[in-house]
LOBADO-767710 format. One record per residue (C-alpha): residue in one letter; x, y, z. Coordinates in steps of 0.2 Angstrom, whole numbers, plus 2048, in hexadecimal, padded with zeros to 3 digits. Layout:
REM LOBADO-767710
AXYZ;...
***
This chain:
REM LOBADO-767710
X9A17E5858;X99E7F1848;X98C7F2842;X98B7F682F;X97C7FE828;X9757FF816;X96C80D80E;X95F805803;X95180A7F7;X9457FB7F3;X9407F97E1;X92F7F17DD;X9317DF7D7;X9267E27C8;X92F7F07BF;X9417F17BA;X9428037C0;X93D80B7D0;X92D8157CE;X92B81C7E0;X92982F7DE;X92D8317F1;X93F82A7EF;X93E821800;X94E81B807;X95180F816;X96080D822;X9617FB827;X96D7F1832;X9777E4829;X9787D3831;X9847C582F;X97F7B3830;X9897A282F;X97F794825;X985782826;X98977C814;X98476B80E;X99676480F;X99B75E820;X9A576B82A;X9A277981D;X99878981F;X99579A816;X9927AB81C;X9847B6816;X9817C9819;X96F7CF818;X9627DB81F;X94F7DB820;X9447E8819;X9317E7819;X9327D481E;X93D7D080F;X94F7CB811;X95C7D3805;X96C7C9804;X97E7CF7FE;X9827C97EC;X9957C87EA;X9947C67D8;X98A7D67D5;X9917DF7E5;X9807E47EB;X9717DE7F6;X9647D57EC;X9537CE7F2;X9537BC7F8;X9487B27EC;X9417A17EE;X9437927E2;X93D79D7D4;X94D7A77D6;X9577987D0;X9507997BF;X94C7877BE;X9437807AE;X9327777B0;X93B7677AB;X9487697B8;X93B76C7C6;X93175D7C0;X9407517BF;X94A7567CE;X93E75B7DB;X94174C7E6;X9417557F7;X94F75B802;X95975380F;X958758821;X968762820;X96376B811;X952770819;X95B777828;X96778181E;X959788814;X94F78C824;X95E79682A;X95E7A0819;X94C7A3816;X9457A2828;X93579B82E;X926799822;X91B7A682C;X9127B6828;X9137BF838;X9077CE83A;X90B7D884A;X8FB7DD852;X9007EB85D;X8F97EE86E;X8ED7FD871;X8FB80587C;X90880486D;X8FB80B861;X8F781986D;X90981E86F;X90C81E85C;X8FC82885A;X8FF836867;X91083985F;X907840850;X90C85384F;X8FA858851;X8F884F861;X909854868;X903866866;X8F286286E;X8FB85B87E;X90686A87F;X8F687587E;X8ED86C88B;X8FB86D897;X8FD87F894;X8EB883896;X8EA8798A6;X8F98838AD;X8EF8938A9;X8E088C8B2;X8D688B8A2;X8D087A8A7;X8BF87989E;X8C587A88C;X8D5870890;X8C9862896;X8BE864887;X8CD86387B;X8D4854884;X8C384B882;X8C284F870;X8D484986D;X8D183A877;X8C183586C;X8CB83885C;X8DA82E862;X8CF820868;X8C581F857;X8D681E84E;X8DC81185A;X8CD806858;X8CE808845;X8E0803844;X8DE7F4850;X8CF7EE846;X8DA7EE836;X8E87E683E;X8DD7D8844;X8D57D6833;X8E67D482B;X8EC7C8839;X8DC7BD836;X8E07BD824;X8F17B5826;X8EE7AB836;X8E779B82D;X8F879A823;X902799833;X8FA78A83D;X8FA77B831;X90576C82F;X90B76581F;X912754819;X923756813;X92C748808;X93F74780A;X94C7427FD;X94E731806;X93C72D803;X93472E814;X92773B818;X923745827;X91675082E;X91E761833;X918772838;X91577D829;X92078A830;X92F77F82C;X92C77E81A;X93A78480E;X93C7867FB;X9407757F4;X93676B800;X92B75E7F8;X91975E800;X90A7537FF;X8F975B7FB;X8EB751805;X8DD7497FB;X8D0754803;X8D9764802;X8E277080D;X8E778380F;X8F7786806;X90478E811;X911791804;X9137937F1;X9167827E9;X91777B7D7;X90C76C7D4;X91675D7CF;X90974F7CE;X8F674D7CF;X8E975B7CD;X8E27677DA;X8D17717DA;X8D57817E3;X8CB7907E9;X8D679F7E7;X8CA7AD7EC;X8D57B37F9;X8E27B97EC;X8D77BC7DD;X8C57C07E3;X8BE7B17D8;X8B37A57E1;X8B47997D2;X8C078A7D6;X8CE7887CA;X8D77787C5;X8EA7777C7;X8F376A7BD;X9067657BC;X91076E7AE;X91676579F;X92876179D;X930771794;X93F77B794;X93678B79A;X93D7947A9;X9317927B7;X9287A27BC;X91A7A17CA;X9127B07C2;X9127A97B0;X90E7967B5;X90079A7C1;X8F678C7BA;X9027807C2;X9067897D2;X8FD7887E3;X8FE7987EC;X8FF79C7FE;X8EE7A0806;X8E47977F9;X8D97887FE;X8DB7777F5;X8CA7707F5;X8CE75F7ED;X8DC7567E5;X8DB7497D8;X8E873C7D3;X8EC72D7C9;X8EC71C7D1;X8F771C7E1;X90172B7DD;X9007397E9;X8FD74C7E5;X90E7547E8;X9157657E6;X92676E7E9;X92777D7F4;X92C78D7EA;X92A79B7F6;X92679D809;X9217AA815;X9217BC80F;X9287B77FE;X9187AE7F9;X90A7B67EF;X9007B87FF;X90F7BF808;X9117CC7FA;X8FF7D17FC;X9017D380F;X9117DD80D;X9087E9801;X8FB7EC80E;X9077EE81C;X9137FA812;X908803806;X90E8107FA;X90E821803;X90182D7FC;X90783F7F9;X8F884A7FB;X8FA85C7FD;X8EC85F80A;X8F4854817;X906859813;X90186C815;X8F8868825;X90786182D;X91286F826;X90687B82F;X909872840;X91C87083D;X91E883839;X915887849;X92087B853;X92E887850;X924896857;X91F88B865;X93088E86E;X92D8A186E;X91A8A5870;X913896879;X90389E87F;X8FF8A786E;X902897864;X8F588E86D;X8E989B867;X8F089C855;X8F088A852;X8DF881858;X8E3871861;X8D286B85E;X8D586B84B;X8D985884A;X8CA853854;X8BF85E849;X8C6857839;X8C484583F;X8B2848843;X8AF84E831;X8B783D82B;X8AC833836;X89D83C82E;X8A383781D;X8A6825822;X895823829;X88D82A819;X89881E80F;X89280F819;X880813816;X884812803;X88C800807;X89E807804;X8AA802811;X8BB80B814;X8CB80481D;X8D581481A;X8CB82481F;X8D8830819;X8D582A808;X8C4832808;X8CB843806;X8D683D7F7;X8C68377EE;X8C284A7EC;X8D184C7E1;X8CF83D7D5;X8D38427C3;X8D38317BB;X8C98217BE;X8D08107B8;X8C28037B6;X8C47F07B4;X8B77EA7A7;X8B07D97AB;X8A77D97BC;X8A97EC7BD;X8A27F47AE;X89A7E57A7;X8917D67AF;X89C7C97B6;X8947BA7AD;X8927B679B;X8837B2790;X8837A7780;X87D7B3773;X87F7A6764;X88979975B;X88F79C749;X89378B741;X89F788733;X89F77A726;X8AA778716;X8B378871B;X8A479271B;X89A79A729;X88879572B;X87C7A2723;X8747A6734;X8797A6746;X871799751;X86B7A1762;X86C79176C;X87778176A;X86777776D;X86277B75B;X872772755;X874760751;X879758762;X88674D75A;X88E75B750;X8A175F754;X89C770759;X89076A767;X89D75D76C;X8AA76A76E;X89F775779;X89B766784;X8AD760786;X8B976E785;X8B8774797;X8BF7717A8;X8AF76F7B2;X8AE7637C0;X8A175E7CD;X8A67637DF;X89975C7EC;X88C7597DE;X88E76B7D7;X89576F7C6;X8A377C7C8;X8B07847BD;X8B37937B2;X8A479D7AF;X8A579D79C;X8A878A79C;X8997887A8;X88E79379D;X89378A78D;X891779794;X88077D79B;X87A78478B;X87C773783;X87176B790;X87D75C792;X8817537A2;X8937517A9;X8967407B2;X8A673D7BC;X8A772B7C2;X8AF7267D3;X8B37317E2;X8B97437E1;X8CB73F7E6;X8CE72F7DB;X8C57337CB;X8D67317C1;X8D671F7C5;X8C971D7B6;X8CF71D7A4;X8C17297A0;X8BE7347AF;X8B27407A8;X8A373C79D;X897748795;X88674478C;X87774D786;X86974E792;X85C750784;X858741779;X86373F76A;X85974375A;X86773F74E;X86E72E74A;X873722758;X884719759;X884706758;X8916F975C;X8916E675D;X88C6DF76D;X8906CD771;X8866C6781;X88F6BA78C;X88A6AB796;X88169B792;X8706A4791;X8766AE782;X87F6A0779;X87069B76F;X86C6AD76A;X87E6AF765;X87C6A1758;X8706AC74F;X87D6B974D;X8836C9755;X8766D575D;X8766E875A;X8726F2769;X871706769;X87F70E773;X87B71F77B;X88472E775;X891732782;X8A273A781;X8B073678D;X8BE744790;X8CF73B78F;X8DB749791;X8DA75C795;X8E6769790;X8E177879B;X8E0789795;X8F1790791;X8F47A3791;X9027A1785;X8F8796779;X8E879F77C;X8DE78F77B;X8D877F783;X8D776E77C;X8D075D781;X8D274C77A;X8C274277B;X8BA732774;X8A872F770;X8A171E777;X8A1712769;X8AD71C75E;X8BD714757;X8C8724759;X8CA732764;X8C6745760;X8CF755765;X8C4764769;X8CC77576B;X8C5786770;X8CE797772;X8D17A876B;X8CB7A9759;X8DC7B1753;X8E57A275B;X8D9794756;X8DA79B744;X8ED798744;X8EB78674B;X8DE78173E;X8E177B72C;X8E078B721;X8D4783715;X8C7781724;X8C7793728;X8B979E71F;X8BF7AC714;X8B57B971E;X8BC7B372F;X8C47C3733;X8B57CE72E;X8A97C3737;X8B37C3747;X8B67D6746;X8A37D9745;X8A07CF755;X8AE7D675F;X8AB7E875A;X8997E675F;X89F7E1771;X89D7CE770;X8AA7C2776;X8AE7B5769;X8B57A376C;X8BB79975D;X8B878675D;X8C1778754;X8C4765754;X8CE75874C;X8CB74574B;X8DA73C752;X8E372D749;X8DB71C74C;X8EB716754;X8EB724760;X8E871C771;X8E5721783;X8F771F788;X8FD72B77A;X8F073777F;X8F7738791;X90973B78B;X90774677C;X90B75877D;X8FE765778;X90976D76A;X90975C761;X8F675B760;X8F176D75F;X8F476D74C;X8EA76B73C;X8DA76E744;X8C977073C;X8C078073F;X8AE77D744;X8A678D749;X8A679C755;X89D79D766;X8977AF769;X8957B577B;X88E7C5782;X8947CE792;X8877DB796;X88B7EC79B;X8847F07AD;X8767FD7AC;X87F8087B8;X88F8097AE;X8898157A0;X8828237AB;X8908227B7;X89D8247A9;X8938327A2;X89383C7B2;X8A58397B5;X8A983F7A4;X89E84E7A6;X8A88527B6;X8B98517AC;X8BE8427B5;X8C78377A8;X8C28257A7;X8CC8177A0;X8CA80479F;X8D77F77A3;X8D07E679F;X8D87D67A5;X8DB7C679C;X8ED7C4796;X8FD7BB79B;X8FE7AF7AA;X8EF7B67B3;X8E37B07A6;X8E079F7AE;X8D57A87BB;X8C97AE7AD;X8CF7A679D;X8C07AC794;X8C87BE795;X8D37BA787;X8C77B077D;X8BF7BD772;X8C27CC77E;X8CD7D4772;X8D07E7770;X8C17E9765;X8B67E2772;X8BD7ED77F;X8BB7FD774;X8A97F8771;X8A67F7783;X8AF808785;X8A380F778;X894807780;X89880E792;X89B81F78C;X8AE82078D;X8B082277B;X8A382D773;X89B82A762;X8A583875A;X8B6832761;X8C3828758;X8CD81A760;X8DF81675A;X8E780675E;X8F9806763;X9027F675E;X9137F4764;X91F7E5762;X92F7E076A;X93E7DC75F;X9407CB758;X94C7C274D;X9467CB73D;X93F7DC743;X9447E974F;X9387F075C;X92A7F9753;X91A802756;X90B80474A;X8FA80C74C;X8E9807745;X8D9810745;X8CB80574D;X8BA806745;X8AB7FB746;X8A67FD734;X8B67FC72A;X8C87F472D;X8D97FB728;X8D180871C;X8DA818723;X8EB81F71D;X8F8828726;X8F1839721;X8E0834727;X8E7830738;X8F084073A;X8E184A735;X8D7841743;X8E5844750;X8E585774B;X8D385A749;X8C884D751;X8C6846762;X8CF835764;X8D6829771;X8E481B771;X8E0809775;X8ED7FB777;X8EE7E977E;X8FA7E278B;X9067DB77F;X9087EC777;X9097F5788;X9187E978D;X9217EE77C;X91E80077E;X924800790;X9347F778B;X9387FE77A;X92F80F779;X92E81678A;X92F828783;X91D82577C;X91582078C;X910831793;X907835783;X8FF824781;X8F9825793;X8F2836791;X8E8831782;X8E581F786;X8D381978A;X8D3806788;X8E17FB78F;X8DC7E978B;X8E27D8790;X8ED7E079D;X8F57D47AA;X8F47D87BD;X9057DF7BD;X9027E97AE;X8F37F17B6;X8FD7F67C5;X90A7FD7B9;X8FD8077B0;X8F780F7C0;X9088137C6;X90D81B7B5;X8FC8257B6;X90182B7C7;X9128317C1;X90983C7B5;X9018457C4;X8F083D7C2;X8E68397D2;X8E18277CD;X8D281D7D3;X8D280B7CF;X8C18017CF;X8C27EE7CD;X8B97DF7D3;X8C87D87DD;X8CD7CA7D1;X8DC7CF7C8;X8DC7E27CE;X8E47E07DF;X8F47E77DA;X8EC7F67D1;X8E07F97E0;X8EF7FA7EC;X8F98057E0;X8EB8127DC;X8E88217E7;X8D681B7E9;X8D38087E8;X8C18037E6;X8BD7F07E7;X8AC7EA7E2;X8B07D97E9;X8AF7D47FB;X8BC7C67F9;X8CB7C6805;X8D67CE7F8;X8CB7DE7FA;X8D47E280A;X8E17EA800;X8D57F77F9;X8D1806804;X8BF8057FE;X8B37F67FC;X8A17F87F5;X8957EB7F9;X88A7F07EA;X8947E97DB;X8927F87CE;X89C8087CB;X8908137D3;X89B8127E2;X8A881D7D8;X89C82B7D7;X89882A7E9;X8AA82A7EF;X8AF8397E4;X8A08437EA;X8A383E7FC;X8B68417F9;X8B38537F2;X8A7856800;X8B385080D;X8C1859806;X8B886A805;X8B1867817;X8C386381D;X8C9873815;X8BA87D81C;X8BD87682E;X8D087982C;X8CD88B827;X8C088E833;X8CB888842;X8DA89183C;X8D08A283A;X8C889F84B;X8D989E853;X8DE8AE849;X8CE8B784E;X8D18B3860;X8E48B785E;X8DF8C8857;X8D28CB865;X8DF8C6873;X8EC8D286B;X8E08E186A;X8DA8DE87C;X8EB8DD882;X8EF8ED87A;X8E08F5884;X8E58ED894;X8D88DF895;X8D58CE88F;X8C88C088C;X8C28B789B;X8C28A489D;X8AF8A389B;X8B18AD88B;X8BF8A2885;X8B5893889;X8A5899880;X8B089D870;X8BB88D871;X8AE880876;X89C886873;X89F890863;X8AE88985A;X8AF87785F;X89C87485D;X89B87C84C;X8AB873846;X8A386284B;X893865842;X89A86D833;X89F85C82C;X88D85682C;X88985E81B;X88885180E;X88E8517FC;X8858587ED;X87D84C7E1;X8868527D2;X8988537CD;X89F8637C6;X8AE8647BB;X8B886F7C7;X8C18657D4;X8C486C7E6;X8D48737EB;X8E18677F2;X8EE8727FA;X8EC87D80A;X8FA888805;X8F588C7F3;X8F589E7EF;X8E289D7E9;X8DF8967FA;X8EA8A1805;X8E58B27FD;X8D28B1802;X8D88AB813;X8E38BA815;X8D48C5810;X8C98BD81D;X8D78C082A;X8D88D3825;X8C58D5825;X8C58CD837;X8D28D983D;X8C98E8835;X8B88E483D;X8BF8E184F;X8CA8F284D;X8BA8FA847;X8B08F4856;X8BD8FB862;X8BE90C858;X8AB90D858;X8AC90A86B;X8B991886E;X8AF924864;X8A1923871;X89F93287C;X89B92788B;X8AA91B889;X8B891C896;X8C8911893;X8CC9068A1;X8DC9088AB;X8E08F88B4;X8EC8F88C3;X8FC8EF8C2;X8FA8DC8C2;X8E78DE8C1;X8DE8D48B3;X8CE8DF8AF;X8C38D58A4;X8B18DD8A6;X8B28EC89B;X8AB8F488B;X8BB8EF881;X8B98DD886;X8A68DD883;X8A88E5871;X8B68DA86B;X8AF8CA872;X89D8CC86B;X8A38D185A;X8B08C3859;X8A28B785E;X8988BC84E;X8A88BA844;X8AA8A8849;X8988A5844;X89A8AE833;X8AA8A482F;X8A1894833;X893899827;X89E89E818;X8A988F81A;X89A88381A;X895889808;X88D87B7FE;X88E87C7EB;X8968757E2;X89D8667ED;X8918667FB;X87E8687FF;X87987A805;X87E87C817;X86B87E81C;X86986C818;X874868827;X86686A834;X871868843;X87E87583D;X870881838;X86887F849;X878881852;X87C891848;X86C89984B;X86C89585E;X87E89C860;X8798AC856;X86A8AF861;X8748AC871;X8828B786B;X8758C5867;X86E8C4878;X8808C5880;X8838D5875;X8728DE875;X8698D9885;X8738CF891;X86A8CC8A2;X8758D08B1;X8798BD8B6;X87E8B98A4;X8888C98A3;X8918C58B3;X8948B38AE;X89C8B889E;X8A58C78A6;X89C8D3899;X8968E589C;X8848E58A3;X8768EC899;X8768FD8A3;X86990B8A2;X873917897;X869919886;X87991C87C;X88090B882;X87190287C;X87290A86B;X88490686A;X8808F486D;X8748F485F;X87F8FE853;X88D8F1857;X8828E484E;X8868ED83D;X8988E783E;X8948D583D;X8888D882F;X8958E1825;X8A28D3829;X8958C6822;X8928CF812;X8A58D280F;X8A98C0814;X89D8BA807;X8A48C57FA;X8B58BE7FD;X8AF8AC7FC;X8A38AE7ED;X8AC8BB7E2;X8BF8B87E6;X8C28A77EE;X8C38987E1;X8BF8A47D2;X8C78A27C1;X8CD8B47C1;X8D78B27D2;X8DF8A27CB;X8E48AB7BB;X8EB8BA7C5;X8F58AE7D0;X8FC8A57C0;X9008B77B9;X9098BC7C8;X9138AC7CA;X9168AC7B7;X90F89A7B5;X9118957A3;X90E8837A3;X9028777AC;X9098707BD;X90285E7B9;X90C8547AD;X8FD84C7A4;X8F785E79F;X908862798;X90885278E;X8F6855788;X8FB866781;X90785D774;X90085E763;X90084F758;X90B85774B;X919858758;X91984575A;X92783F74F;X92482E755;X91482B74B;X91C82273C;X911815736;X8FE812736;X8F7801731;
***
């Protein structure tokens, strides 16, 4: 049997080109399978392989492997799916089950033993195991045991954390794998089957009282109220409706309003008469939206961070030397290094937990210290999550009212404007509580009307008028009247006197709802007032869209300027309109008519102005980030298919509103200009084009080309663009993206995929990107960013490395401060441990040259008491309270980092050689002459080098624990200070006045009676003092200084910045030939 393998590079499903900078390739075994065809006795052969839980099938037409898709891959239209989804036969179901596999999301929870085996094969731990074995063979049991204990603690901590994450992920998907589903077959019979047997094309029934969805399915009949918090972070239920007949190609991402997604909870279903709520299965298993989320967590994008790659290079280089100088290597490379650095990370995690910030990826903490750009979502992140009604501006006779009404209660209760606010929504009562979109809820509650839904929750569509709204306050205006004819004998006498007029309460019944559509940017209802002889249409939506649907003579002349005044001030504006329907327009027609037929020739009746308040923490946080030269950009949601989660994102949240919020929160300063990029894809009459417009809150379209050029050359300015322009730029002007990204500040109306794409492109420009969002439509961007910070505790936040229980952006400051502190601490511990080994290496070599060596107790005192203790407590120093513009170094092998390290090594060597030279110059000194095979430890050479080297360890721990500018001063770390002082005193006792038992235990020379020997001990203290002063000079006046960086750049002939975004930023506007038109 011959096995075939495929070398395959996966491409992200969102983008047409691979964007993985790591160029990952995979070698996969190709399988061959025989699948029975529908025709009797026929079969077909497929070749496939699996990668990251996804099957790739050989495509004969394209001669390549392509990803297996569900029903959406067939490119069916909406009409085809509605008309021909009659279920499968048993044979078709079995055939598709062979092709797609079972509908399960399998998460392997590895045993502790498996995790342990994988962990110990880390290069660090392999080296530790080798070191422990070598020391044990050399009878150095004490330190070997201590290193073993520390390593065991580090491994156990890592195993517990990994196991905890695996269990959390397993619990997240477990609910989707244990349900049963009712499947309807083509012959008409229905059967309850296990959910893992579902395949694309199956017709399923949704129970009246809801269920947990185990697949992605298109709703065919009936309505569903769904909680999608698992995927979106939104706890507000959304209503799913069947799509209208159309020739649009079905796309689950675009038609989300009509798609039930795996992992979501259907709370209730509603249906007409005896009809059942049905749906056709589109995707199963890991191909579903939930499966994609789980795959992105299981196989995250690798993070290329210099600190970690340099650390592993250090060990990998030493492994080559390992074969030659085994014993020396265990001195040069400290085996306790991983344990010491793990302890530092634990301190950081504990400090973050006290700030209500939780982390599921501890290595990401160090990366926080290198953040160069923070991308913020707007609503729920920079601003409050809810909306307040700021006012209503009515319109009559094509003119706006002279003044803004602060509350709808001041309007005539029977006016079309109030009726539109009371009826044009998708609110519903669930268990006695009014629920729905936050804007709809705020708008309806402002009218102080009541919503009544007759009948039970699951059969409300049996009624001709399922929902009725009426004012709770007494109607002060006119009452509607109708003829009322009493029936029965008792009333016959009265009927002879004529008809009796009785007042009818003012109530409006909602006959038909057209839910919010992202493509049409509006929502429409058809309603009928009780007692009225005709129906009325009410519509609300984006002002620019509603103005196109209304009759031109109903739009005020100052519509554009009034709208601009509100949006540029940061308000969200919703336009309202209505239209009386024809007298012959009946209930049956209302149920069958398409929205395109009725959303025409509307009457504009006014604007609803809402306010989304800026969170009080946003401005000071943005100001501090800007002062620290950390770039801040805004990526607002609310466009394309995702808008149905928060449809009010598009209703007035235009680019002017986003720019206004950017100014209010400090992203755009008062003296800075904003230029809008407007790109359009080619159409039948025009080729692709890009134009530019200067945004100002006071005037509109009053700048010429020369004005813009002078602003670009002389002033501070930023770009702003919306999701539609972003898509056009990516497709038709990709060469402009780098410059737009480096100057962009506001990206409005971005879809979830576009946010992810934005983060990826920023990373390609060498930005270390942090993304902060509330977990709603930010999941993809949170996963893609180097640092993802979720302000939501919804299940979707499991994809973000960090989750803050306090829903404001202060957590960004805390993380960057802690990240810088942790990164500097890791560098300090690494350099301290490396120099400790080199100091010991120098000591051993010098003593070998003089015929002696360090004793086991001396090794133990250095390795365990001094070095390990100090390394463990060094990480307790907390971060400083202020961010500085300079970022800490990120590479261990950078020249500006290596040069001071080499100087410290030379200084260490000089001091130890000076100690021996000073010893040799003493008149009373007599060199040792050991006999063959004898190890003589207790001698003056040993005592001098050992004591001086002990001070060197303490000195290095002190200078590598410096505070400013990233950490608090080292003396604020009380445990470290106490340890440092205690070891200094004890080492001084060993050198100056060791009592006999202590000298014998440490194998040091006793105090003695000779006066010159006592003076020698005192004079030997001068060398550590000189070392301390010299080491401080190196760290203060050489390490991390500007002149050292400039010298390195001069010697390496560095002419251009290393980072791409810096090179792009240096381009002058006059060189940008693509600026062709300003509007």
